Steps between C-alpha positions, in 0.01 A plus 500: 500500500622850583798643316766758581521757218853452372501773236701780658416870510804574284346319202317685221292372211481641147364837624818541705318555832687353795293295746204469260557126426516430875182697563322305225627169640387578855155610384465198273596260778263677742217478246534122516556486880860393443702796633718402795389619840647833601509639146238761407371490145537878489700663776579855602865500384621408151150397389356842587799676339453298181126565480553875551761509224253333263188697603330189639297441814517200728136413435528506121821292496361243742164481320658470154730218605236313701245529220725431202803312637708652217839388380776744582500650150121534511538684831751742347272554198212584736721752681594667170132514403409649842760770434354604166736287292826644631713463812685807628868409467611771742263367767629147443862616527424689822316198638786264416751730672275517807472120516876450469581770755239400759634390839318320777509641850757350737246276677371346177853448369605332824195270505551389138869430551439311825230285337750412228775428753714796391678769696469863398843583360378799298530329161126457431344841546229513235147367538503311167787283622357458849159401366663239276689359798173486693330316211784247480486438876120456491522268202770291668296475821198385295711252301639339815146458635389298195 
């Protein structure tokens, strides 16, 4: 069974880092071969932004999750340890602002809205919202196929 990651990019865990729970979920699902088709375990958008903010590389995140299959809180503890026991609050705040202010290009926005059966009326400009709509549409499509 392959699953759509339904934790949104606007969700943070105890460290307060937006998108981190989603990144963990996608990597965890991918480690077990359960991530829905079309979803990268670590992509070039929010995933890359989140790893940069936390001084992590794609290889070390992927390897840690595949090797250890940690719980979410274990994953956060590993990140703190990798950062010398402390997370830079200013970097986290800057990252969170960047996530919330990120906008998809017009083509991506149009494709996501069309897939969800919505018209672009200008009320859903941010990528966090659009990505959630895309997840919901993908989940619904999968659900109807079951």
